[in-house]
C-alpha positions as CSV (number, residue, x, y, z in Angstrom):
1,M,-17.0,33.4,-2.8
2,S,-18.9,30.3,-2.0
3,Y,-17.2,27.7,0.4
4,K,-17.2,24.2,-0.9
5,P,-15.8,21.5,1.6
6,Y,-12.8,19.7,0.3
7,I,-14.4,16.1,1.5
8,K,-17.7,14.9,2.0
9,P,-18.2,13.2,5.6
10,V,-19.6,10.0,6.3
11,T,-22.9,10.3,8.4
12,N,-23.9,6.9,8.2
13,A,-23.4,3.1,9.3
14,F,-23.3,0.5,6.8
15,S,-23.6,-3.7,7.1
16,D,-20.8,-5.7,7.5
17,I,-19.3,-6.4,3.9
18,V,-19.5,-10.2,3.1
19,L,-16.8,-11.2,0.4
20,P,-17.8,-14.2,-1.4
21,E,-15.1,-17.2,-1.1
22,P,-11.9,-16.3,-3.5
23,R,-12.2,-18.3,-6.7
24,F,-11.0,-17.7,-10.4
25,S,-13.8,-16.4,-12.6
26,K,-13.1,-16.2,-16.3
27,F,-15.6,-13.0,-16.6
28,A,-13.5,-11.3,-13.7
29,V,-10.5,-12.1,-16.3
30,F,-12.2,-10.7,-19.3
31,L,-13.5,-7.5,-17.5
32,I,-10.0,-7.2,-16.3
33,K,-8.7,-7.5,-19.9
34,L,-11.6,-5.3,-21.1
35,L,-11.6,-2.3,-18.3
36,G,-7.6,-3.2,-17.3
37,R,-5.7,-1.0,-20.2
38,P,-8.2,2.2,-19.8
39,Y,-8.4,1.9,-16.0
40,L,-4.4,2.1,-16.0
41,Y,-4.4,5.0,-18.7
42,L,-6.4,7.1,-16.2
43,I,-4.1,6.6,-13.2
44,N,-0.3,6.2,-15.2
45,S,-1.1,7.0,-18.7
46,L,0.8,5.6,-21.1
47,A,3.6,4.5,-19.3
48,K,5.7,1.4,-20.7
49,I,6.2,-1.7,-18.1
50,V,9.9,-2.4,-18.2
51,L,10.8,-5.5,-16.8
52,K,14.4,-5.7,-15.5
53,R,16.2,-9.2,-14.6
54,E,13.0,-10.8,-16.4
55,D,14.6,-14.1,-16.0
56,I,14.1,-14.1,-12.6
57,L,10.2,-13.7,-12.9
58,F,10.1,-16.0,-16.1
59,D,11.5,-18.9,-13.8
60,I,9.6,-18.4,-10.8
61,F,6.2,-18.6,-12.7
62,K,7.6,-21.3,-15.1
63,R,8.1,-23.6,-11.9
64,S,5.2,-22.4,-9.6
65,L,2.8,-23.1,-12.5
66,A,4.4,-26.4,-13.5
67,G,4.0,-27.3,-9.6
68,E,7.5,-27.5,-9.1
69,G,7.7,-25.2,-6.2
70,R,5.8,-22.4,-4.1
71,Y,6.7,-18.8,-4.7
72,I,5.9,-15.8,-2.5
73,I,6.3,-12.0,-4.3
74,A,7.1,-9.4,-2.0
75,F,6.7,-6.5,-3.9
76,R,7.1,-2.8,-2.7
77,H,4.5,-0.8,-2.2
78,P,5.6,2.9,-2.5
79,Y,2.7,4.1,-4.6
80,D,-0.9,2.8,-4.5
81,S,-1.3,1.1,-8.1
82,E,1.1,-1.6,-7.6
83,P,-1.6,-4.6,-7.0
84,Q,-3.4,-3.4,-10.4
85,I,-0.1,-2.9,-12.3
86,L,0.9,-6.3,-11.4
87,T,-2.2,-8.0,-11.7
88,W,-2.8,-6.9,-15.2
89,F,0.9,-7.3,-15.9
90,F,1.2,-11.0,-14.8
91,L,-2.1,-11.9,-16.5
92,F,-1.7,-10.3,-20.1
93,K,2.0,-9.3,-20.7
94,L,4.5,-11.6,-18.8
95,K,3.5,-14.4,-21.2
96,Q,3.9,-12.8,-24.2
97,L,7.7,-11.6,-22.9
98,A,8.4,-15.4,-22.0
99,K,7.3,-16.5,-25.2
100,R,9.7,-14.1,-26.9
101,K,12.7,-15.6,-24.6
102,G,11.7,-19.2,-25.9
103,V,9.9,-20.0,-22.2
104,K,6.4,-21.2,-21.9
105,F,4.3,-21.7,-18.6
106,A,2.0,-24.6,-18.0
107,I,-0.9,-22.8,-17.3
108,K,-2.2,-18.9,-17.4
109,A,-0.1,-16.8,-15.5
110,H,-1.6,-15.4,-12.6
111,A,-0.8,-14.4,-8.9
112,R,-3.0,-14.7,-5.9
113,F,-2.7,-11.1,-3.9
114,I,-3.1,-10.7,-0.3
115,Y,-5.1,-7.6,0.7
116,T,-7.0,-6.1,3.6
117,Y,-10.3,-5.8,4.6
118,E,-10.3,-2.4,4.5
119,I,-9.6,-2.0,0.9
120,A,-13.0,-3.6,0.5
121,R,-14.9,-1.3,2.6
122,W,-13.4,2.1,0.5
123,G,-12.6,0.7,-2.6
124,G,-16.2,0.2,-3.5
125,F,-18.2,-1.8,-5.6
126,W,-15.9,-2.8,-8.3
127,A,-13.1,-3.6,-5.4
128,R,-15.6,-6.3,-3.7
129,F,-16.2,-7.5,-7.3
130,I,-13.3,-7.7,-8.7
131,M,-10.6,-9.1,-6.0
132,P,-12.7,-12.2,-4.7
133,R,-13.1,-13.3,-8.3
134,I,-9.7,-13.2,-9.4
135,G,-8.3,-15.5,-6.5
136,A,-7.1,-12.2,-4.0
137,M,-7.5,-13.2,-0.4
138,P,-9.0,-10.7,2.1
139,I,-6.9,-10.7,5.6
140,H,-7.4,-8.3,8.7
141,H,-4.5,-6.3,10.0
142,N,-5.2,-5.3,13.4
143,K,-7.4,-8.6,14.4
144,I,-7.1,-12.4,15.0
145,D,-8.1,-13.9,11.9
146,S,-7.6,-17.7,11.9
147,N,-9.9,-18.2,8.5
148,G,-8.2,-15.9,6.5
149,M,-4.8,-17.3,7.6
150,A,-5.7,-21.0,6.7
151,R,-7.0,-19.9,3.5
152,I,-3.5,-18.4,2.6
153,Y,-1.7,-21.6,3.6
154,K,-4.3,-23.6,1.5
155,A,-3.5,-21.7,-1.3
156,I,0.0,-22.2,-0.8
157,I,0.1,-25.4,-0.2
158,D,-2.4,-26.3,-2.9
159,G,-0.9,-24.0,-5.2
160,P,-0.3,-23.4,-8.6
161,Y,-0.3,-19.6,-8.4
162,P,2.8,-17.6,-6.9
163,L,1.1,-15.8,-3.7
164,A,1.6,-11.6,-3.9
165,L,1.8,-9.6,-0.8
166,A,3.3,-5.9,0.1
167,P,5.6,-6.6,2.9
168,E,5.3,-3.1,3.8
169,G,1.9,-3.6,5.0
170,Q,0.3,-0.7,3.2
171,V,1.2,2.1,0.7
172,S,4.8,3.7,1.9
173,Y,5.0,6.8,-0.6
174,S,8.9,6.4,-1.1
175,A,10.2,4.1,-4.1
176,D,14.1,5.1,-3.5
177,T,14.2,3.8,0.4
178,V,12.7,1.3,2.2
179,P,10.8,2.9,5.7
180,R,9.7,0.1,7.1
181,L,9.1,-3.8,6.6
182,E,6.7,-6.0,8.4
183,Q,7.4,-9.7,9.5
184,G,4.2,-11.1,7.9
185,V,5.7,-12.4,4.6
186,I,8.7,-14.1,6.4
187,R,6.6,-15.5,9.1
188,I,4.0,-16.9,6.6
189,G,7.1,-18.6,4.4
190,F,8.9,-20.1,7.3
191,N,4.9,-21.5,8.7
192,S,4.0,-22.5,4.9
193,A,7.6,-24.6,4.7
194,E,6.9,-26.4,8.3
195,K,3.3,-27.2,6.9
196,L,4.7,-28.7,4.2
197,S,7.5,-30.6,5.5
198,E,4.8,-32.1,8.1
199,L,2.9,-33.1,5.0
200,G,5.9,-35.0,3.7
201,S,6.6,-32.9,0.8
202,D,9.8,-31.8,-0.2
203,M,8.6,-28.8,-1.8
204,Q,10.8,-25.1,-1.4
205,I,8.9,-22.0,-0.5
206,N,11.2,-19.2,-1.8
207,I,10.0,-15.5,-1.2
208,V,10.6,-13.4,-4.2
209,P,11.5,-9.5,-3.8
210,L,9.7,-7.2,-6.4
211,S,11.0,-3.3,-6.8
212,I,8.6,-1.1,-8.7
213,H,9.8,2.6,-9.5
214,F,8.0,5.2,-11.5
215,R,9.9,6.9,-13.9
216,Y,8.8,10.4,-15.7
217,G,9.4,12.6,-18.8
218,R,9.3,16.0,-19.5
219,K,5.6,16.8,-18.9
220,A,6.0,15.8,-15.5
221,K,7.8,19.5,-15.1
222,F,5.0,21.0,-15.9
223,A,2.6,18.9,-13.8
224,M,4.9,19.6,-10.5
225,E,4.5,23.3,-11.6
226,K,1.0,23.0,-12.2
227,L,0.5,21.3,-8.7
228,L,2.6,23.6,-6.8
229,L,0.6,26.7,-7.9
230,K,-2.2,24.9,-6.7
231,M,-0.9,24.4,-3.4
232,E,0.1,27.7,-3.4
233,K,-3.2,29.1,-4.0
234,L,-4.4,26.3,-0.9
235,C,-2.1,28.4,1.2
236,G,-2.3,31.7,0.4
237,L,1.3,32.0,-0.8
238,S,0.6,32.4,-4.4
239,S,3.0,35.6,-4.6
240,N,5.9,33.6,-3.6
241,K,6.1,32.2,-7.8
242,G,9.3,34.4,-8.3
243,L,11.3,32.2,-5.9
244,A,13.2,29.1,-6.6
245,F,10.9,26.3,-6.7
246,L,12.3,24.6,-3.9
247,E,11.7,27.2,-1.6
248,R,8.5,27.5,-2.8
249,V,8.1,24.0,-1.9
250,R,9.5,24.8,1.6
251,L,7.2,27.4,2.3
252,C,4.2,25.6,1.3
253,R,5.6,22.3,3.9
254,D,6.1,24.9,6.8
255,Y,2.6,26.5,6.2
256,I,1.2,23.2,6.1
257,L,3.1,21.9,9.6
258,E,2.4,25.3,11.6
259,L,-1.6,24.9,10.6
260,N,-1.6,21.5,12.0
261,E,0.7,22.4,15.0
262,K,-1.8,25.6,15.9
263,F,-4.8,22.9,15.3
264,Y,-3.4,20.5,17.8
265,G,-2.2,23.2,20.3
266,I,1.3,22.5,19.9
267,A,3.6,25.2,21.0
268,P,5.9,27.0,18.2
269,N,9.0,25.5,18.4
270,E,12.6,25.6,16.9
271,L,13.0,22.2,16.2
272,P,13.8,20.3,12.5
273,F,10.9,19.7,10.5
274,E,11.3,15.7,11.1
275,Q,11.1,16.2,15.1
276,R,8.1,18.5,14.8
277,L,6.1,16.1,12.5
278,E,7.0,13.3,15.2
279,K,5.3,15.6,17.8
280,L,2.4,15.9,15.7
281,M,1.9,12.3,15.2
282,D,2.2,11.7,18.9
283,T,-0.5,14.2,20.0
284,A,-2.5,13.7,17.1
285,L,-2.7,9.9,17.8
286,E,-3.1,10.3,21.5
287,K,-6.2,12.8,20.6
288,G,-7.7,10.4,18.3
289,E,-7.4,7.4,21.2
290,R,-9.0,9.6,23.6
291,M,-12.2,10.3,21.1
292,I,-12.6,6.7,20.0
293,G,-11.8,5.4,23.7
294,V,-9.3,3.4,23.7
295,K,-6.1,3.3,26.3
296,S,-2.9,4.1,24.6
297,Y,-0.2,1.0,24.9
298,G,1.6,-1.0,22.0
299,D,4.4,0.4,19.3
300,F,3.2,3.4,16.9
301,F,2.1,1.1,14.3
302,Y,0.2,-1.2,16.8
303,R,-1.9,1.8,17.7
304,M,-2.3,3.4,14.6
305,Y,-3.8,0.3,13.1
306,R,-6.0,-0.4,16.2
307,L,-7.5,3.1,15.8
308,R,-8.2,2.7,12.3
309,Q,-9.6,-1.0,13.0
310,H,-12.0,0.6,15.4
311,C,-13.1,3.4,13.1
312,W,-13.9,1.1,10.2
313,D,-15.7,-1.0,12.4
314,R,-18.0,1.7,13.9
315,I,-18.9,2.5,10.0
316,F,-18.9,-0.7,8.8
317,L,-20.8,-2.8,11.3
318,P,-18.8,-6.2,12.2
319,N,-21.4,-9.0,12.3
320,V,-24.1,-6.8,11.4
321,H,-25.4,-8.3,8.1
322,S,-28.4,-6.1,7.8
323,L,-29.6,-2.8,9.5
324,D,-33.3,-3.8,8.3
325,G,-35.8,-4.3,11.4
326,L,-33.7,-1.6,13.8
327,T,-35.9,0.9,15.5
328,E,-35.6,4.6,14.4
329,M,-33.6,5.4,17.7
330,E,-31.3,2.4,17.2
331,R,-30.3,3.5,13.5
332,N,-29.7,6.8,14.4
333,L,-27.6,6.0,17.0
334,Y,-25.7,3.5,14.7
335,D,-25.3,6.4,12.3
336,L,-24.0,8.7,15.1
337,G,-21.1,7.0,15.9
338,A,-20.1,6.4,12.4
339,G,-19.9,10.0,11.8
340,E,-17.7,10.2,14.9
341,A,-15.6,7.5,13.6
342,W,-15.2,9.3,10.5
343,Y,-13.9,12.3,11.9
344,I,-11.6,10.5,14.1
345,G,-10.1,8.4,11.2
346,R,-9.3,12.1,9.7
347,H,-6.8,12.0,12.5
348,Q,-5.4,8.4,12.1
349,E,-5.1,9.2,8.0
350,L,-3.0,12.4,9.0
351,I,-0.9,10.0,11.3
352,D,-0.3,7.3,8.9
353,F,1.1,9.8,5.9
354,C,3.2,11.6,8.5
355,W,5.1,8.6,9.7
356,Y,6.5,8.7,6.0
357,F,6.9,12.3,5.7
358,R,9.8,12.5,7.5
359,I,12.0,13.0,5.1
360,P,14.2,16.1,4.1
361,L,13.5,18.2,1.2
362,P,15.0,17.1,-2.3
363,T,18.0,19.0,-3.7
364,E,17.7,20.6,-6.8
365,H,20.2,18.1,-8.3
366,A,17.7,15.3,-7.4
367,P,16.5,13.0,-10.0
368,L,13.2,13.9,-11.5
369,H,11.4,10.8,-10.2
370,Q,12.6,11.9,-6.3
371,Q,11.0,15.4,-7.2
372,V,7.8,14.6,-8.5
373,E,7.5,12.1,-5.4
374,Y,8.1,14.8,-2.9
375,I,5.9,17.1,-4.8
376,Q,3.1,14.3,-4.6
377,N,3.7,13.9,-1.1
378,L,3.7,17.3,-0.1
379,W,0.0,17.5,-1.8
380,D,-0.6,14.6,0.1
381,F,0.2,16.3,3.7
382,A,-1.9,19.2,2.6
383,S,-4.8,16.9,1.3
384,R,-4.6,14.7,4.9
385,S,-4.3,17.7,6.9
386,M,-8.2,18.8,5.2
387,G,-9.4,15.5,6.3
388,G,-8.3,13.8,3.0
389,A,-6.9,10.3,2.7
390,L,-5.1,8.3,-0.1
391,A,-7.9,8.5,-2.5
392,N,-7.7,12.1,-2.8
393,R,-4.1,11.8,-3.9
394,K,-2.5,13.7,-6.8
395,H,-0.8,11.7,-9.2
396,I,1.5,12.6,-12.0
397,K,1.6,10.4,-14.7
398,P,5.0,8.3,-15.3
399,R,6.7,7.8,-18.8
400,R,7.9,4.3,-17.7
401,I,7.2,1.6,-14.7
402,L,10.1,-0.3,-13.8
403,L,9.7,-3.8,-12.6
404,V,13.1,-5.1,-10.8
405,P,13.1,-8.8,-9.3
406,A,15.6,-9.9,-7.5
407,E,16.8,-13.5,-6.8
408,P,14.6,-16.1,-4.8
409,I,15.0,-16.1,-1.0
410,N,15.1,-19.9,-0.2
411,I,12.8,-20.5,3.1
412,N,13.5,-23.8,3.3
413,E,17.2,-23.4,3.5
414,R,16.6,-21.5,6.9
415,L,14.5,-23.7,8.5
416,D,16.6,-25.7,10.9
417,A,17.9,-22.1,12.0
418,Y,14.2,-21.0,12.7
419,K,13.2,-24.5,14.2
420,N,16.0,-23.5,16.8
421,D,15.6,-19.7,17.1
422,K,12.5,-18.1,15.5
423,K,12.8,-14.3,16.5
424,T,16.5,-14.3,15.1
425,T,16.1,-16.2,11.6
426,I,13.0,-14.3,11.1
427,N,14.8,-10.6,11.7
428,D,17.7,-11.9,9.7
429,T,15.7,-13.1,6.9
430,L,13.9,-9.9,6.9
431,K,17.0,-8.0,6.9
432,K,17.8,-10.2,3.6
433,L,14.8,-9.1,2.0
434,E,15.7,-5.1,3.1
435,K,18.9,-5.8,1.4
436,A,17.3,-7.2,-1.7
437,F,15.2,-4.4,-2.0
438,L,17.8,-1.9,-1.6
439,N,19.9,-3.6,-4.3
440,C,16.8,-3.4,-6.8
441,I,16.8,0.7,-5.9
442,E,20.3,1.1,-7.1
443,E,19.7,-0.9,-10.3
444,A,16.3,1.2,-10.6
445,G,18.8,4.3,-10.0
446,R,21.0,3.5,-13.0
447,E,18.1,4.0,-15.6
448,D,18.4,7.6,-14.4
């Protein structure tokens, strides 16, 4: 039987990506209108987008677009298509829904998304072309980026569009829990409120929690079985088809973990799955850091993001705008560094995913969407173990997509407390955001 590698390694270095200054292009909007629906069909089929508590979004867009307030939409990011879904929804669907309720917007509805430079690197031509032309603003995740932050604050102060960003910082793979929130959205909110106050403006800054949930139909059960059969074949466990569904899932999960433990030289042990996964993450992170040549310091996410940044910076060379004119030897050395970084990045991709996969198996009585989520994540576990990344994730297409907003969190009301004790106020506001998300999850659960 012929062997075909799961993924193709990157073996060449590239010059740095220079993105145009973010702006609003009618041509880009036309392209999204023309191609957006077919694109969303490819990743989500004919899923119907359902907006819950619609008055919240109607009001914040009406006020924002009329220049009566400044809003930051903090959206959950459990899957990987939320920015695309929300971009299309805000541009082409929200106005129609609002009009039916007698709500009119002063200008065309839109939001300015914040994304990391990494997306421009792995997202290819269309990401680099479209995002800057719909006003989306890039930012470095693990580097000081004064230009990027200045651009964001200017967008908030000048308006009129709401900002949109994921406070989780990346895909979190879990819709019914809130594994982790970063402080960035809260800090941006308070810093923006201070800047507006310094300018003598009484404009209010509000953070709007928005939770997103996929719901599935009967076809998803067949899709889950198909994906599980594929995993069993991958793991050499095809003879287990007669077992209960969740037992087959457990056997695949344990087999993938055992192979990883052997690969990283971790001795067999009887610890629970979650603790074994933590040991795997720590070992893989230390190995990646040794290979890239950086010291281990800082918390887990700081180390992981730093490792990711170093890898990308060897593949896309910072401040190198052209590789023309290099000697043959110089070019080959850059390519060697890029190839090494790509392989080191495989450890980082596994580490990233495993942090979020420390969850128990779903029970047989768990809602269908939780079972689907786990099966998709289990495939991702296998994929990352073979050198894959987010782009190799398998999608089971939903029947409905629920958008559940919560009441805005007024930042200005907390501004005095922030000036007196920044750390405590940021943490308290972050807890309020988390609580709002949990309430959204509870409301979405009533749709089951």
